[in-house]
C-alpha positions as CSV (number, residue, x, y, z in Angstrom):
1,M,140.0,76.9,132.3
2,T,142.8,74.4,132.9
3,I,145.7,73.3,130.8
4,S,144.1,69.9,130.6
5,E,141.1,71.7,129.9
6,R,142.1,73.7,127.2
7,Q,143.9,70.9,125.7
8,K,141.1,68.8,125.2
9,Q,139.1,71.7,123.8
10,W,142.0,72.2,121.6
11,K,142.1,68.5,120.8
12,A,137.9,68.3,119.8
13,D,138.1,71.2,117.7
14,N,140.9,70.3,115.5
15,T,140.4,66.2,115.6
16,L,139.9,65.6,111.8
17,T,137.1,63.2,112.1
18,P,134.9,61.6,108.6
19,E,132.3,64.8,108.4
20,K,135.2,67.1,109.0
21,L,137.4,65.4,106.1
22,A,134.1,66.0,103.9
23,L,133.7,69.4,104.9
24,A,137.2,70.7,104.3
25,R,137.5,69.0,100.8
26,L,134.4,71.1,100.0
27,V,135.9,74.3,101.7
28,L,139.2,73.9,99.8
29,A,137.7,73.1,96.8
30,D,135.8,77.2,96.7
31,V,139.0,78.4,98.2
32,R,141.0,76.9,95.1
33,T,138.5,78.9,92.5
34,G,139.5,82.1,94.3
35,K,136.3,82.3,97.3
36,P,137.8,84.2,100.2
37,V,138.4,81.4,103.2
38,L,135.9,82.9,105.8
39,D,133.4,83.0,102.7
40,A,133.7,79.6,102.2
41,L,134.0,77.9,105.6
42,R,131.1,79.7,106.2
43,A,129.5,78.0,103.0
44,H,130.1,74.8,104.6
45,P,129.3,74.8,108.5
46,Q,129.5,72.1,111.0
47,K,126.2,70.0,111.6
48,G,125.9,70.6,115.4
49,G,127.0,74.4,114.0
50,G,129.8,76.3,113.9
51,I,132.8,76.1,111.1
52,L,136.0,74.3,110.6
53,S,139.1,75.9,112.4
54,K,141.8,76.5,110.3
55,A,144.0,73.7,112.3
56,A,141.5,71.3,110.9
57,L,141.8,72.6,107.2
58,F,145.2,72.7,107.1
59,A,145.1,68.8,108.6
60,A,142.6,68.0,106.1
61,Y,144.8,69.7,103.3
62,S,147.6,67.4,104.9
63,E,146.0,64.3,104.5
64,M,144.7,64.7,101.1
65,I,148.2,65.5,99.7
66,A,149.1,62.1,101.6
67,A,146.3,60.2,100.1
68,S,147.3,61.8,96.5
69,E,144.3,63.6,96.3
70,L,145.6,67.1,96.3
71,T,149.2,68.1,95.1
72,A,151.1,70.6,97.1
73,D,150.0,74.0,96.4
74,I,152.1,76.9,98.5
75,D,149.5,79.9,96.9
76,L,146.8,77.6,98.7
77,L,148.6,76.8,101.9
78,E,149.0,80.9,102.3
79,K,145.5,81.2,102.5
80,I,144.8,78.5,104.6
81,R,147.4,79.3,106.9
82,M,146.1,81.0,109.8
83,K,147.8,84.1,111.3
84,P,150.8,84.1,108.1
85,V,152.1,87.6,109.6
86,R,154.0,85.2,112.2
87,T,155.8,83.7,109.2
88,L,156.5,86.6,106.8
89,S,159.8,87.6,108.4
90,G,161.5,84.6,107.0
91,V,161.7,82.8,110.2
92,T,159.2,80.9,112.8
93,T,159.5,83.0,116.2
94,V,159.4,80.7,119.3
95,T,159.0,82.5,122.9
96,V,159.4,81.0,125.9
97,L,159.8,82.2,129.8
98,T,162.3,81.7,132.7
99,K,160.9,81.0,135.7
100,P,159.8,83.2,138.8
101,Y,163.2,84.4,140.4
102,P,164.7,87.7,142.1
103,C,165.5,90.6,139.8
104,P,168.7,93.2,140.4
105,G,166.3,95.9,139.3
106,K,163.8,98.4,142.0
107,C,162.5,99.9,138.8
108,I,159.0,101.6,140.6
109,F,157.3,100.9,136.9
110,C,157.8,97.2,137.3
111,P,154.6,95.2,138.5
112,T,155.5,92.4,140.6
113,D,153.6,89.1,141.0
114,V,155.2,86.2,142.9
115,R,153.8,83.4,140.1
116,M,155.8,85.0,137.2
117,P,159.4,86.7,136.3
118,K,159.9,90.4,137.1
119,S,158.0,92.8,134.8
120,Y,155.5,90.1,133.6
121,L,152.1,89.8,134.2
122,P,149.9,85.9,133.7
123,D,147.4,87.0,131.8
124,E,149.6,88.3,129.2
125,P,149.1,85.8,126.2
126,G,153.1,84.6,126.2
127,A,153.3,84.4,130.0
128,M,150.1,82.6,130.1
129,R,151.4,79.5,128.1
130,A,154.5,79.7,130.3
131,L,152.7,79.4,133.2
132,E,150.3,76.6,132.2
133,H,153.8,74.4,130.7
134,N,155.3,75.5,134.6
135,F,157.8,77.4,133.2
136,D,159.5,74.2,131.8
137,P,161.5,75.2,128.7
138,Y,160.7,71.6,127.0
139,T,157.4,71.7,126.7
140,Q,156.9,75.6,126.2
141,V,159.0,75.0,122.9
142,R,157.8,71.5,122.1
143,S,154.1,72.3,122.3
144,R,154.5,75.9,120.5
145,I,156.1,74.1,117.3
146,A,153.3,71.8,117.3
147,A,150.7,73.9,117.8
148,L,152.5,76.2,114.7
149,E,152.6,73.1,112.5
150,S,149.2,72.7,113.1
151,L,148.0,76.1,111.6
152,G,150.8,75.4,108.4
153,H,153.2,77.3,109.4
154,P,157.1,76.0,108.8
155,T,158.7,75.6,111.6
156,D,161.8,74.9,110.2
157,K,163.8,77.8,111.1
158,I,163.2,79.0,114.8
159,E,164.1,82.2,116.3
160,L,164.0,81.4,120.0
161,L,162.9,84.2,121.8
162,I,163.8,84.0,125.6
163,L,162.0,86.2,128.1
164,G,161.5,86.8,132.1
165,G,162.8,89.5,133.9
166,T,166.6,89.8,133.9
167,W,168.6,87.0,132.4
168,S,172.2,87.3,133.6
169,A,170.8,87.2,137.1
170,Y,170.3,83.7,136.8
171,R,172.1,81.3,138.1
172,R,174.7,80.4,135.3
173,D,173.4,76.2,135.6
174,Y,170.3,77.2,135.1
175,Q,170.8,79.3,132.2
176,E,172.5,76.7,130.8
177,W,170.3,73.5,131.6
178,F,167.3,76.2,130.3
179,I,168.9,76.6,126.8
180,K,169.5,72.9,126.6
181,R,166.5,71.9,127.0
182,C,164.7,74.1,124.1
183,F,167.5,73.0,121.8
184,D,166.3,69.4,123.1
185,A,163.0,69.9,121.8
186,M,163.8,72.0,118.7
187,N,165.9,68.8,118.0
188,N,162.6,66.9,118.5
189,S,161.8,65.7,115.2
190,N,158.0,64.8,116.1
191,P,157.0,66.9,118.3
192,A,153.4,66.2,119.3
193,P,150.6,67.6,121.0
194,L,151.4,67.7,124.7
195,T,149.7,66.3,127.5
196,P,150.0,68.3,130.6
197,P,153.1,69.1,132.0
198,E,153.0,67.2,135.2
199,V,152.8,64.1,133.4
200,V,155.5,64.8,130.7
201,D,159.5,63.2,131.2
202,P,161.6,65.8,132.7
203,E,164.4,64.0,130.6
204,E,162.4,63.2,127.4
205,N,164.9,63.9,124.4
206,A,167.1,65.1,126.7
207,S,171.0,65.7,125.4
208,P,174.0,64.3,127.5
209,D,175.2,68.4,127.8
210,L,174.7,72.0,126.0
211,A,177.6,71.1,123.2
212,I,176.1,67.8,122.3
213,A,172.7,69.3,121.6
214,Q,174.0,72.3,120.0
215,A,175.9,69.9,117.3
216,L,172.5,68.1,116.6
217,N,170.7,71.4,116.3
218,E,173.0,71.8,113.2
219,N,171.1,68.9,111.6
220,A,167.9,69.5,113.1
221,L,164.8,69.2,110.9
222,H,163.9,72.6,113.6
223,R,166.8,74.6,113.4
224,N,167.8,77.4,115.8
225,V,168.4,80.5,113.4
226,G,168.4,83.1,116.4
227,L,168.5,83.0,119.9
228,V,167.3,85.9,122.2
229,I,167.9,86.8,126.0
230,E,166.8,89.8,127.4
231,T,168.8,91.7,130.3
232,R,169.6,95.5,131.8
233,P,172.8,97.0,130.7
234,D,174.8,96.9,133.7
235,E,174.8,93.3,133.4
236,I,177.1,93.5,130.2
237,T,180.4,93.0,130.9
238,P,183.3,91.3,128.6
239,R,183.0,88.2,130.6
240,E,179.0,88.0,130.0
241,L,179.4,88.9,125.9
242,L,181.8,85.2,126.2
243,W,179.0,83.3,128.3
244,L,176.4,84.7,126.0
245,R,178.2,83.2,122.9
246,Y,178.8,79.7,124.7
247,L,175.4,79.5,124.8
248,G,174.3,80.4,121.3
249,V,172.9,84.0,121.9
250,T,173.0,86.2,118.9
251,K,170.6,88.8,119.6
252,V,170.3,91.1,123.4
253,Q,167.2,92.9,124.3
254,M,167.9,95.8,126.7
255,G,165.8,98.0,128.7
256,A,167.1,101.3,128.5
257,Q,164.4,102.9,129.4
258,S,165.3,106.6,128.8
259,L,168.4,108.1,128.1
260,D,168.2,111.1,130.9
261,D,169.9,110.6,133.4
262,R,167.3,112.6,136.1
263,I,164.2,110.1,134.5
264,L,166.2,106.9,135.3
265,E,166.6,108.4,138.9
266,M,163.3,108.9,139.5
267,N,161.8,105.2,138.4
268,K,164.8,103.8,140.3
269,R,166.5,102.4,136.9
270,G,169.4,101.7,139.0
271,H,171.5,102.1,136.2
272,D,172.9,105.5,134.4
273,V,173.4,106.5,130.5
274,T,177.1,106.1,130.3
275,T,176.3,102.6,131.5
276,T,173.7,102.0,128.6
277,R,176.1,103.6,126.6
278,Q,178.8,101.4,127.3
279,A,176.8,98.0,127.0
280,V,175.7,98.8,123.7
281,S,179.2,99.6,122.4
282,L,180.4,96.1,123.5
283,L,177.9,93.9,122.5
284,R,178.2,95.8,118.7
285,A,181.8,95.0,119.4
286,A,181.1,91.6,119.7
287,G,178.5,91.3,117.0
288,F,175.5,90.9,118.6
289,K,171.8,92.2,117.3
290,I,171.0,95.1,119.6
291,V,167.2,95.8,121.0
292,L,166.6,98.7,123.0
293,H,163.4,99.4,124.8
294,W,162.5,102.8,125.3
295,M,159.5,104.0,127.6
296,P,157.8,107.3,126.9
297,N,155.6,108.0,130.2
298,L,158.1,107.4,133.0
299,H,157.3,109.7,136.2
300,G,159.6,112.8,136.0
301,A,158.8,112.9,131.6
302,T,156.5,114.7,129.6
303,P,155.6,114.7,126.1
304,K,158.1,117.3,124.8
305,G,160.9,115.4,127.1
306,D,160.3,112.2,125.5
307,R,160.5,113.8,121.7
308,D,164.0,115.2,123.0
309,D,165.0,111.6,124.5
310,F,163.7,109.6,121.5
311,A,166.0,111.4,119.1
312,R,169.1,110.7,121.7
313,L,168.9,107.1,120.5
314,W,170.4,107.6,117.3
315,D,173.8,109.7,118.8
316,G,176.0,106.8,119.0
317,F,173.6,104.0,120.4
318,C,172.0,103.3,116.8
319,P,170.3,100.3,117.7
320,D,169.3,97.5,115.4
321,E,165.8,97.1,116.9
322,I,163.7,99.0,119.5
323,K,160.4,98.5,121.4
324,I,158.6,101.5,122.1
325,Y,156.9,100.4,125.5
326,P,154.4,103.2,127.1
327,N,154.5,103.0,130.5
328,Q,151.2,101.5,131.6
329,L,150.2,102.2,135.4
330,L,149.5,99.0,137.1
331,A,148.1,98.5,140.2
332,N,150.9,96.3,141.4
333,A,153.8,98.9,140.7
334,E,155.1,101.1,143.7
335,L,154.4,104.3,140.6
336,Y,150.9,103.0,141.8
337,E,151.2,104.9,145.4
338,V,153.2,108.0,143.4
339,W,150.2,108.1,141.2
340,Q,148.0,108.4,144.4
341,R,149.7,110.9,145.7
342,G,149.1,113.0,142.5
343,E,152.9,113.1,141.8
344,Y,152.5,111.2,138.5
345,H,149.8,111.4,135.3
346,P,149.3,108.6,132.8
347,Y,149.0,110.3,129.1
348,T,146.1,109.6,127.3
349,T,145.8,107.4,124.1
350,E,145.4,110.5,122.1
351,E,148.8,112.0,123.7
352,L,150.1,108.7,123.3
353,I,149.0,108.7,119.4
354,E,150.2,111.9,118.9
355,L,153.9,111.5,120.4
356,I,154.3,108.2,118.7
357,A,153.1,109.5,115.0
358,D,155.6,112.5,115.7
359,I,159.0,110.7,116.2
360,K,158.3,107.7,114.1
361,P,159.1,109.2,110.7
362,G,162.5,110.0,112.0
363,I,163.4,106.3,113.1
364,P,166.7,105.6,110.7
365,S,165.7,103.3,107.6
366,Y,168.3,100.8,109.5
367,C,165.9,100.4,112.4
368,R,163.6,98.2,112.9
369,V,160.2,98.6,115.1
370,N,159.2,95.7,117.0
371,R,156.5,96.8,119.0
372,V,154.7,100.1,119.8
373,I,153.1,98.6,123.2
374,R,153.6,95.9,125.5
375,D,150.8,93.2,125.3
376,I,149.4,94.0,128.7
377,P,145.7,92.9,129.1
378,S,143.6,96.3,129.4
379,N,142.1,95.2,132.7
380,N,145.6,95.5,134.6
381,V,145.9,99.3,133.8
382,V,144.7,101.8,136.2
383,E,144.3,104.8,134.5
384,G,145.7,106.2,131.3
385,N,146.0,104.5,127.3
386,K,144.1,100.9,127.5
387,R,144.5,100.3,124.0
388,T,146.2,97.4,122.9
389,S,145.9,98.3,118.8
390,L,148.5,101.5,119.3
391,R,150.5,100.4,116.7
392,M,147.6,100.6,113.9
393,D,146.2,103.8,115.8
394,V,149.2,105.3,114.6
395,Q,149.6,104.3,111.3
396,A,146.3,105.5,111.1
397,E,147.3,108.8,112.6
398,L,150.4,109.2,110.3
399,K,148.1,108.6,106.9
400,R,146.0,111.1,108.2
401,R,149.0,113.4,108.2
402,G,150.2,112.4,104.6
403,T,153.4,111.1,106.2
404,S,155.0,107.4,106.8
405,C,157.8,105.1,108.6
406,R,160.8,104.0,106.6
407,C,161.9,101.7,109.3
408,I,162.3,97.6,108.4
409,R,159.0,96.6,109.5
410,C,157.0,99.5,107.4
411,R,159.5,98.3,104.7
412,E,159.8,94.6,104.8
413,V,158.3,93.1,101.5
414,R,156.4,90.2,103.8
415,G,154.2,88.2,101.7
416,G,154.6,90.0,98.1
417,L,156.8,88.6,95.0
418,V,159.5,89.9,94.1
419,E,161.1,90.1,90.6
420,S,165.0,89.6,91.6
421,A,166.5,91.5,88.4
422,S,164.7,94.8,89.9
423,L,166.2,95.0,93.4
424,Q,168.6,97.5,94.0
425,L,171.8,97.7,96.3
426,D,171.4,100.2,98.7
427,D,174.5,100.8,101.5
428,H,173.2,103.2,104.5
429,I,176.4,103.9,106.2
430,Y,176.3,106.0,110.1
431,D,179.1,106.0,112.5
432,T,178.1,104.9,116.1
433,G,181.1,106.5,117.3
434,Q,183.3,103.1,118.1
435,A,182.3,101.5,114.4
436,E,181.4,102.3,111.0
437,E,178.0,100.6,110.2
438,H,176.9,99.7,106.7
439,F,173.3,98.5,106.7
440,L,173.5,96.5,103.0
441,S,170.2,96.0,101.5
442,F,168.0,95.1,98.8
443,I,165.3,97.6,97.8
444,T,162.6,97.1,95.2
445,P,161.3,100.2,93.0
446,D,159.1,100.7,95.4
447,D,161.0,100.7,98.5
448,R,160.7,97.8,100.3
449,I,163.3,95.7,101.9
450,A,163.8,92.3,100.1
451,G,167.0,91.6,102.2
452,F,169.6,92.9,104.4
453,L,173.0,93.0,106.0
454,R,174.6,94.2,109.0
455,L,178.4,94.9,108.6
456,S,180.5,96.2,111.4
457,L,183.9,97.9,111.0
458,P,185.3,98.1,114.2
459,G,187.5,101.5,114.7
460,P,190.6,102.5,117.2
461,S,187.9,103.3,119.5
462,S,185.8,100.3,119.5
463,P,186.2,98.3,123.5
464,S,188.1,94.9,123.2
465,T,186.2,92.1,124.3
466,G,188.5,89.6,124.1
467,M,187.7,87.2,121.6
468,S,190.8,86.1,119.6
469,D,188.1,85.4,116.7
470,L,186.9,89.0,116.4
471,E,190.6,89.9,116.8
472,H,191.3,92.7,113.4
473,A,188.2,91.1,112.0
474,A,185.3,92.8,110.5
475,L,182.0,92.0,111.7
476,I,178.8,90.7,110.1
477,R,175.9,91.2,112.7
478,E,173.1,89.7,110.9
479,V,171.3,88.6,107.1
480,H,167.9,88.2,107.2
481,V,165.8,87.9,103.6
482,Y,162.5,88.6,104.4
483,G,159.1,87.0,102.6
484,Q,157.0,83.6,103.8
485,S,159.2,81.3,105.6
486,L,159.5,78.6,103.0
487,P,161.3,75.2,104.7
488,V,164.7,74.7,104.0
489,G,164.7,73.1,100.2
490,T,161.7,74.6,98.5
491,E,161.0,77.0,96.4
492,Q,158.1,80.1,95.4
493,A,158.5,81.8,92.4
494,G,159.0,85.3,93.2
495,S,159.5,84.5,96.5
496,T,162.9,86.2,98.3
497,Q,163.4,82.7,100.5
498,H,166.1,81.0,98.6
499,S,166.7,83.1,95.7
500,G,170.6,83.8,96.1
501,L,170.4,87.4,97.9
502,G,171.9,86.2,101.3
503,T,174.8,85.0,99.1
504,K,174.6,88.3,97.7
505,L,175.0,90.2,100.4
506,L,177.6,88.2,102.3
507,A,179.5,89.1,98.6
508,E,179.2,92.8,99.0
509,A,180.3,92.7,102.6
510,E,183.1,90.9,102.0
511,K,184.3,93.1,99.1
512,L,183.7,96.1,101.7
513,A,186.0,94.8,104.5
514,I,188.6,94.1,102.0
515,K,188.5,97.4,100.8
516,Q,189.0,99.1,104.0
517,G,192.0,96.8,104.9
518,Y,190.5,93.8,106.9
519,Q,192.2,90.7,106.6
520,R,189.7,88.3,107.9
521,I,185.2,88.7,108.4
522,A,183.6,87.1,110.8
523,V,179.9,86.5,111.6
524,I,178.1,85.6,114.9
525,S,176.2,82.6,113.3
526,A,173.8,81.0,115.4
527,I,173.9,77.4,115.7
528,G,171.2,76.4,113.1
529,T,173.0,78.4,110.4
530,R,176.5,77.4,111.1
531,K,176.4,75.2,108.0
532,Y,175.3,78.0,105.6
533,Y,178.3,80.0,106.7
534,I,180.5,77.1,106.1
535,D,179.0,76.2,102.8
536,R,179.8,79.9,101.8
537,G,183.7,79.7,102.8
538,F,183.8,80.4,106.9
539,Q,185.6,78.2,108.9
540,R,184.5,77.6,112.8
541,G,186.3,79.9,115.2
542,E,186.0,79.4,119.2
543,Y,182.6,81.0,119.1
544,Y,182.1,82.5,115.8
545,L,182.7,81.7,112.2
546,V,185.4,83.1,110.2
547,K,186.9,83.8,106.9
548,L,190.0,84.7,105.8
549,L,189.9,87.7,103.2
550,P,192.5,88.7,100.5
551,S,194.2,91.5,100.8
552,A,192.8,94.5,98.8
553,G,195.7,94.7,96.3
554,A,195.4,90.3,95.2
555,S,194.5,89.6,92.0
């Protein structure tokens, strides 16, 4: 189905006709009495067969509020919202892909498709959307915001996730243009559903330059609260970090893949473990959030070797987040030829479940496991595991064993209501060799995380970034409050959002920094969160927000 056909079908399914509005009134009335949404939809089918889409149901909800037939009801909205987990982390993630472009890496496990950036396949969900929009950043962001809003998701706090090979390998003028157009889309106050991309004005809503687009976003309806790129460890230098801060990047994903030099060489990774360690240290010293990709079942690996390798992640690397990406055998990767020669053997699904269930309980509580498998459709996998539900399989195995994982994702409060008075502040301290890290978190009585802050206290061996904002400064690398993302200015009883937890965490971080003798504290702020920190006493530096601190003995 072409993008034009997709859009016509989407429009037909979600256009609110008088008949659909009448059905929606009946469905919403049932849901308000406690009936499950799906049961209510099935109880009121459409004349031609089928049930109302959730997008049409949300459109009816909005229209009824506008017509004063219904008062805003957050509990009702949560019930009819499609896939609420997308915004239960407190923000709304919008994923875009860069255009196909050469990658400096020669990894044998990486798929090659001329239609896509290196390592991506055209039938992966996010990649498919990018291909449909000809990799245009503006139309990708704008259409994704429109789709999320049609399903009832708030879109005022957006984490922009930029994927596509090695970001640092792209020309810098392309990088700057790409991010500016993403900001232009977020700055568009009313991103209506798009016509096919070939008829969209390439300069629609265009800002003169990136700085202006960023300035506009500080007060936009769709504020950028996080900007993520992915690159290789051998691309990280002080100069590169300065450039990333200019662009507004706050989080960096890197493919560590393995922490065994022999495995890296066998898979033609192109860098060694020392390079990864240096890159992580530089990123930490500059305040970035660090996401490492780790791949079990690489060429030359064994389940026992993978268990040992995974343990090395917590020896000085200490990533804030990880993505576990079991190697998948694909026909358009060089590894396929190795397999044909009988030199490579993919793990079975059972072997992978056992491996990940063994290592997951050992993940420190300061780390978040974002994924446990790539979202590659199973028809692309030649041999080995083809299940994309591996996370659920592992969780079931952990439950069978009577054990659990204490990573952030497994403990975040998500949609649950929280009694603020019951929260306990926890300070998890760990040493990375170059910095003392404090993972400050508010914990519920049942060990759930309501919010957290990452404070980094650089030591004498911390590498120099060359950035004046960070000289002799303690660094706040992340502040995050969990719970269903709520629009700015709204509140919900028992919700962690807008409950002041962020402000309390900042105060605790300042106390620690003062106690350790730091004279100022810096925060790596996304463009859309600058005013949040400025309202709490921070001032604009060159690339960071900085706050002067009183001395430990001051009254």
